[in-house]
C-alpha positions as CSV (number, residue, x, y, z in Angstrom):
1,M,20.4,0.7,-6.8
2,H,19.3,0.0,-10.4
3,K,19.5,2.4,-13.2
4,S,16.1,3.5,-14.4
5,S,15.1,3.0,-18.0
6,V,13.5,6.5,-18.0
7,T,15.0,9.9,-17.5
8,I,13.4,11.7,-14.6
9,A,13.9,15.3,-15.8
10,A,13.8,18.6,-14.0
11,I,14.7,17.2,-10.6
12,S,14.3,20.7,-9.2
13,I,10.6,20.7,-9.9
14,M,9.5,19.1,-6.7
15,I,6.0,18.0,-5.8
16,C,5.4,20.2,-2.8
17,A,1.9,20.3,-1.4
18,S,3.3,21.8,1.8
19,C,4.4,24.8,-0.2
20,T,1.1,25.4,-2.0
21,G,-1.3,23.9,0.4
22,T,-3.2,22.4,-2.5
23,G,-0.9,19.6,-3.8
24,K,0.2,21.8,-6.8
25,T,3.7,21.9,-8.1
26,T,5.8,25.1,-8.1
27,E,5.5,25.2,-11.9
28,Q,3.7,23.4,-14.7
29,S,5.2,20.5,-16.5
30,N,5.8,21.2,-20.2
31,A,7.1,17.9,-21.5
32,G,6.0,14.3,-21.8
33,E,2.6,12.7,-21.6
34,Q,0.0,14.2,-19.4
35,Y,-2.6,12.2,-17.5
36,T,-5.5,12.7,-15.2
37,L,-4.5,11.0,-11.9
38,M,-7.1,10.4,-9.2
39,V,-6.3,9.6,-5.5
40,G,-8.8,8.4,-2.9
41,S,-8.0,8.6,0.8
42,Y,-9.3,7.7,4.2
43,S,-10.3,11.0,5.9
44,E,-12.3,12.9,8.3
45,P,-16.1,12.9,7.3
46,S,-15.8,16.6,6.1
47,D,-12.8,16.0,3.9
48,K,-13.2,15.9,0.1
49,A,-11.2,12.7,-0.2
50,L,-11.3,12.1,-3.9
51,R,-8.5,14.3,-5.4
52,V,-7.8,15.0,-9.1
53,Y,-4.4,15.8,-10.5
54,R,-2.8,16.6,-13.8
55,F,0.3,14.4,-13.9
56,S,3.3,14.4,-16.2
57,T,5.1,11.1,-16.7
58,A,8.2,12.9,-18.1
59,D,9.1,14.8,-14.9
60,T,6.6,13.4,-12.4
61,T,5.1,16.8,-11.6
62,A,1.5,16.8,-10.4
63,V,-0.9,19.7,-10.3
64,M,-4.0,19.4,-8.3
65,S,-7.2,20.3,-10.2
66,G,-9.5,19.9,-7.2
67,A,-11.2,17.5,-4.9
68,L,-14.7,15.8,-4.8
69,P,-16.9,15.3,-1.8
70,V,-16.4,11.6,-1.4
71,S,-15.5,10.9,2.2
72,N,-13.3,7.9,3.1
73,C,-12.8,7.1,-0.6
74,S,-11.5,3.6,-0.4
75,F,-11.7,2.6,-4.1
76,F,-13.0,3.7,-7.5
77,T,-13.4,2.2,-10.9
78,D,-11.5,2.9,-14.1
79,I,-13.2,5.4,-16.4
80,T,-15.9,4.3,-18.7
81,P,-16.1,5.3,-22.4
82,G,-18.8,7.8,-21.3
83,G,-16.4,9.5,-18.9
84,I,-18.0,8.0,-15.8
85,I,-16.2,6.8,-12.6
86,Y,-17.9,5.1,-9.6
87,A,-16.3,5.8,-6.3
88,L,-16.9,4.3,-2.9
89,S,-17.4,6.1,0.4
90,E,-16.5,3.4,2.9
91,Q,-18.5,3.9,6.1
92,D,-20.8,1.8,8.2
93,S,-23.9,0.1,6.8
94,A,-26.1,3.2,7.3
95,T,-23.9,5.7,5.5
96,S,-21.7,3.8,3.0
97,S,-22.4,4.9,-0.6
98,V,-21.4,4.7,-4.2
99,V,-20.8,8.1,-5.9
100,S,-21.0,8.6,-9.6
101,V,-18.7,11.2,-11.0
102,R,-18.4,12.3,-14.7
103,F,-15.9,14.2,-16.8
104,I,-17.9,16.6,-19.1
105,D,-16.6,18.3,-22.3
106,G,-12.9,17.6,-21.6
107,D,-12.9,19.5,-18.3
108,D,-10.0,18.8,-15.9
109,M,-12.4,18.3,-13.0
110,P,-15.3,15.8,-13.0
111,Q,-18.7,16.5,-11.4
112,V,-20.6,14.5,-8.9
113,T,-23.7,13.3,-10.7
114,G,-25.3,10.8,-8.3
115,R,-25.1,8.9,-5.0
116,Q,-26.6,5.6,-3.9
117,A,-26.6,3.9,-0.5
118,V,-24.8,0.5,-0.4
119,G,-26.7,-0.8,2.6
120,A,-23.7,-2.8,3.9
121,E,-20.6,-2.1,6.0
122,S,-17.1,-1.3,4.6
123,P,-17.5,-1.5,0.8
124,C,-13.8,-1.7,-0.4
125,Y,-14.0,-2.6,-4.1
126,I,-16.2,-1.8,-7.0
127,Q,-16.3,-3.3,-10.5
128,I,-18.5,-2.7,-13.6
129,V,-20.1,-6.0,-14.7
130,D,-22.0,-5.7,-17.9
131,S,-24.6,-2.9,-17.3
132,F,-24.3,-3.1,-13.5
133,A,-21.8,-1.9,-10.8
134,V,-21.0,-4.4,-8.0
135,T,-19.4,-3.6,-4.7
136,A,-17.4,-6.0,-2.4
137,N,-18.5,-5.2,1.2
138,Y,-15.7,-6.4,3.5
139,N,-17.5,-6.2,6.8
140,G,-20.9,-6.7,5.2
141,A,-20.2,-10.3,4.1
142,S,-21.9,-9.4,0.8
143,A,-21.7,-7.9,-2.7
144,A,-24.2,-5.2,-3.7
145,I,-25.5,-4.8,-7.2
146,F,-26.6,-1.5,-8.8
147,P,-28.1,-1.0,-12.3
148,I,-26.3,1.6,-14.5
149,L,-29.0,3.9,-15.8
150,P,-28.9,5.4,-19.3
151,D,-27.4,8.7,-18.1
152,G,-24.5,6.8,-16.4
153,T,-25.7,7.3,-12.8
154,L,-26.6,4.3,-10.7
155,G,-30.1,3.2,-9.8
156,E,-31.0,2.0,-6.3
157,R,-29.4,-1.3,-5.2
158,S,-31.2,-4.1,-7.0
159,E,-29.7,-7.1,-5.3
160,M,-27.4,-8.2,-2.4
161,L,-25.4,-11.4,-2.7
162,R,-24.7,-12.7,0.8
163,F,-22.0,-15.1,1.9
164,S,-21.4,-17.4,4.8
165,G,-18.5,-19.4,6.4
166,S,-15.2,-18.8,8.0
167,G,-11.5,-19.7,7.8
168,P,-8.9,-21.0,10.3
169,V,-7.1,-17.7,11.2
170,E,-8.8,-16.4,14.4
171,G,-9.5,-12.7,14.3
172,R,-9.0,-12.5,10.5
173,Q,-11.2,-15.2,9.1
174,D,-14.1,-15.4,11.6
175,A,-16.6,-14.4,8.9
176,P,-16.7,-13.8,5.2
177,H,-14.7,-10.7,4.0
178,P,-15.3,-10.0,0.3
179,H,-12.4,-7.9,-1.0
180,C,-12.5,-7.9,-4.8
181,I,-14.9,-8.2,-7.7
182,A,-13.4,-9.3,-11.1
183,V,-14.6,-10.4,-14.5
184,T,-12.9,-13.3,-16.3
185,P,-11.1,-12.4,-19.5
186,D,-13.8,-14.2,-21.6
187,G,-16.5,-12.1,-20.0
188,K,-18.4,-15.2,-18.9
189,F,-17.9,-15.2,-15.1
190,M,-17.9,-12.7,-12.2
191,L,-15.5,-13.5,-9.3
192,V,-15.8,-12.4,-5.7
193,N,-12.6,-13.0,-3.7
194,D,-13.5,-13.8,-0.1
195,L,-10.6,-13.3,2.3
196,G,-12.5,-14.7,5.2
197,T,-13.4,-18.1,3.8
198,D,-10.4,-18.8,1.5
199,R,-12.7,-19.0,-1.6
200,I,-13.2,-17.3,-4.9
201,H,-17.0,-17.2,-5.4
202,T,-17.7,-17.7,-9.1
203,F,-21.0,-16.6,-10.8
204,P,-22.0,-17.1,-14.4
205,I,-22.7,-13.8,-16.1
206,L,-26.2,-14.0,-17.4
207,P,-27.4,-10.4,-17.5
208,T,-31.0,-9.7,-17.0
209,S,-32.9,-6.5,-16.3
210,T,-32.3,-6.9,-12.6
211,S,-29.0,-8.8,-12.2
212,P,-25.8,-9.4,-14.1
213,V,-25.3,-13.0,-12.7
214,D,-27.1,-16.2,-11.9
215,A,-26.7,-16.3,-8.2
216,S,-28.2,-19.8,-7.9
217,A,-25.3,-21.2,-10.0
218,M,-22.5,-19.9,-7.8
219,T,-19.5,-22.3,-7.4
220,D,-16.3,-21.9,-5.4
221,V,-12.6,-22.1,-6.1
222,R,-10.9,-23.2,-2.9
223,I,-7.6,-21.5,-2.0
224,N,-5.4,-23.2,0.6
225,A,-6.7,-22.6,4.1
226,G,-5.4,-19.6,5.9
227,N,-4.3,-17.7,2.8
228,G,-7.0,-15.0,2.7
229,P,-7.4,-14.2,-1.0
230,R,-7.6,-10.5,-1.7
231,H,-7.0,-9.0,-5.2
232,I,-6.7,-10.8,-8.6
233,V,-5.3,-9.8,-12.0
234,F,-5.3,-11.8,-15.3
235,N,-2.5,-11.8,-17.9
236,S,-3.1,-10.5,-21.5
237,K,-3.6,-14.0,-22.9
238,G,-6.3,-14.7,-20.3
239,D,-5.0,-18.1,-19.3
240,R,-3.3,-17.1,-16.0
241,A,-4.5,-15.2,-13.0
242,Y,-2.4,-13.9,-10.1
243,L,-4.0,-13.7,-6.7
244,I,-2.5,-11.8,-3.7
245,N,-3.3,-13.5,-0.4
246,E,-3.4,-11.0,2.5
247,V,-3.2,-13.3,5.5
248,S,-0.4,-15.5,4.2
249,D,1.6,-12.7,2.4
250,S,1.7,-14.9,-0.7
251,V,0.7,-15.1,-4.4
252,T,-1.3,-17.9,-5.9
253,V,-0.9,-18.4,-9.7
254,L,-4.0,-19.9,-11.2
255,G,-4.7,-21.3,-14.7
256,Y,-7.9,-20.3,-16.3
257,K,-9.8,-22.1,-19.1
258,N,-13.5,-22.4,-19.9
259,G,-14.7,-21.0,-16.6
260,I,-12.3,-23.1,-14.4
261,L,-9.6,-21.6,-12.2
262,T,-7.0,-24.1,-11.1
263,P,-4.2,-23.2,-8.5
264,L,-0.8,-23.9,-10.1
265,Q,1.6,-22.2,-7.7
266,Y,1.8,-20.7,-4.2
267,I,4.8,-18.5,-3.6
268,A,5.7,-16.2,-0.7
269,A,5.8,-12.4,-1.3
270,D,7.3,-11.9,2.2
271,T,8.4,-14.1,5.0
272,V,8.1,-11.8,8.1
273,G,4.6,-12.9,9.0
274,A,3.0,-9.5,8.7
275,H,-0.3,-10.8,7.3
276,G,-0.8,-7.6,5.4
277,A,-0.3,-8.2,1.7
278,A,-2.7,-5.9,-0.2
279,D,-2.5,-5.2,-3.9
280,T,-1.1,-6.8,-7.1
281,H,-0.5,-5.6,-10.7
282,L,1.2,-6.9,-13.8
283,S,3.6,-4.8,-15.8
284,P,2.0,-3.7,-19.1
285,D,4.3,-6.1,-21.0
286,G,3.4,-9.0,-18.7
287,R,7.1,-9.7,-17.7
288,F,6.8,-8.7,-14.1
289,L,4.3,-9.0,-11.2
290,Y,4.2,-6.6,-8.3
291,A,2.6,-7.0,-4.8
292,S,2.3,-4.5,-2.0
293,L,3.1,-5.6,1.6
294,R,2.0,-3.8,4.8
295,L,2.3,-3.9,8.6
296,L,5.9,-5.2,8.7
297,N,8.7,-4.8,6.1
298,D,6.4,-2.4,4.2
299,G,7.2,-2.3,0.5
300,I,6.7,-3.8,-3.0
301,A,7.6,-7.4,-3.9
302,T,8.7,-7.9,-7.5
303,F,8.4,-11.2,-9.4
304,S,9.5,-12.2,-12.8
305,V,6.9,-14.1,-14.9
306,N,8.0,-17.1,-16.9
307,P,6.7,-16.4,-20.5
308,S,6.1,-20.1,-21.2
309,T,4.4,-21.3,-18.0
310,G,3.2,-18.1,-16.4
311,L,4.7,-19.1,-13.1
312,I,6.6,-16.5,-11.1
313,E,9.9,-16.1,-9.2
314,H,10.6,-13.6,-6.5
315,I,13.4,-11.3,-7.5
316,G,13.3,-8.2,-5.2
317,H,11.8,-6.2,-2.4
318,T,11.6,-2.3,-2.5
319,P,10.9,-0.5,0.8
320,T,8.1,2.1,0.7
321,G,6.5,4.4,3.2
322,G,4.1,3.0,5.7
323,H,1.1,1.0,4.7
324,P,1.2,0.7,0.9
325,R,-2.5,-0.3,0.5
326,N,-2.7,0.3,-3.2
327,F,-0.4,1.2,-6.1
328,T,-0.6,1.7,-9.9
329,L,1.7,1.6,-12.9
330,S,1.9,4.3,-15.6
331,P,0.5,3.1,-18.9
332,D,4.0,2.8,-20.4
333,G,5.2,0.9,-17.4
334,S,8.0,3.3,-16.5
335,L,6.6,4.6,-13.2
336,M,5.0,3.1,-10.1
337,L,2.9,5.3,-7.9
338,V,2.3,3.9,-4.3
339,A,-0.5,5.1,-2.0
340,A,1.5,4.9,1.3
341,R,-1.3,5.6,3.7
342,D,0.7,6.1,6.9
343,A,3.3,8.3,5.1
344,D,0.5,10.7,3.9
345,A,2.0,10.5,0.4
346,V,1.7,9.0,-3.0
347,E,5.3,7.9,-3.6
348,I,6.8,7.9,-7.1
349,Y,9.2,5.1,-8.2
350,A,11.0,4.6,-11.5
351,I,10.9,1.1,-13.0
352,D,13.9,-0.4,-14.7
353,K,12.5,-1.9,-17.9
354,E,15.2,-4.6,-18.0
355,T,15.1,-5.8,-14.4
356,G,11.6,-4.8,-13.6
357,L,12.7,-3.4,-10.2
358,P,11.2,-0.1,-8.9
359,T,13.6,2.6,-7.5
360,A,12.5,5.5,-5.3
361,T,12.7,8.9,-7.1
362,G,12.5,10.8,-3.8
363,R,9.5,12.7,-5.1
364,N,6.0,12.4,-3.6
365,I,2.5,13.8,-3.9
366,S,1.4,15.0,-0.5
367,V,-2.0,13.4,0.3
368,P,-3.5,12.7,3.7
369,R,-3.9,8.9,4.2
370,P,-4.1,7.8,0.5
371,V,-5.5,4.4,-0.2
372,C,-6.3,4.3,-3.9
373,V,-4.4,5.8,-6.9
374,K,-5.2,5.4,-10.6
375,F,-4.2,6.8,-14.0
376,I,-7.6,7.8,-15.4
377,R,-7.1,9.1,-18.9
378,K,-4.5,10.6,-21.2
379,I,-4.8,14.4,-21.7
380,D,-4.2,15.4,-25.4
């Protein structure tokens, strides 16, 4: 076990949703930085599945502020300067929706301000692109585009980008499966990672009144067959991208320059053949890359990043609770919070600043079937 670079104080202050029934701690935190933390979960249709907490990085206590009526909340955006967040209710094509929520006047709890139908099955990712919000629709083989109105709510869907094709892995790549929307660091291109076709669809961003992109100018970056590209992150320099491949349980390092993504390295995140890699994030200082792994050997893979080349080396595996679909890092990089869906918990890990390796603190936030967790804003 590696020594943490942070001191996790007040061990006796346990996060104990079973004691309160609300996800609150037994007492308030009175030290360290305070953040609004939000957690989305897969749930029964009647559940308010977007939960809001006040979280302390000093002692990892979490106090639940409340929950919002977003059923099956699979993903949500970062907060906008106007205090808006767009959250997905992942359902079938008839009932899937995007929900606008807004923090008003510094309140701990945001309010639901709007809701729009996606019109496609299984939206699993949403990204702000210029003055639009765009969803990746996993079983809809599409990306839906919504204009952002002056009040921050979304207008009705203005466009649906549809994809075709397949990949070689039967049962996993029989059709397109968009799983991520990203914007290149220079702001010139929108990327759609397609797990089903082993491609990154690339669109020039040419915002108009009805669309953020020129759909007729789409090009493709081809990832090696059978990889199943899922999520992507860029480094702070903007010249390297790190792509987690779900089907092959691997990471692809890509170079980026002038609109061109070039694969530079393929490296295994796990070798047990689970075909369930899910999420990836860089540490705030860019020295380490993390990837979550599900279905077998569930946990977090840690890679060191070469500061000169941007290439990576696998340096460790940290076991987690079942099905770590999504995770996040605290803004200072000292903590990792893992949404372990099948453990009904957001698990809290301390990160050693020198080695980069996460270590379980033994403290969790009790949440039914969590699948998305994010630090939203610092509370002054």
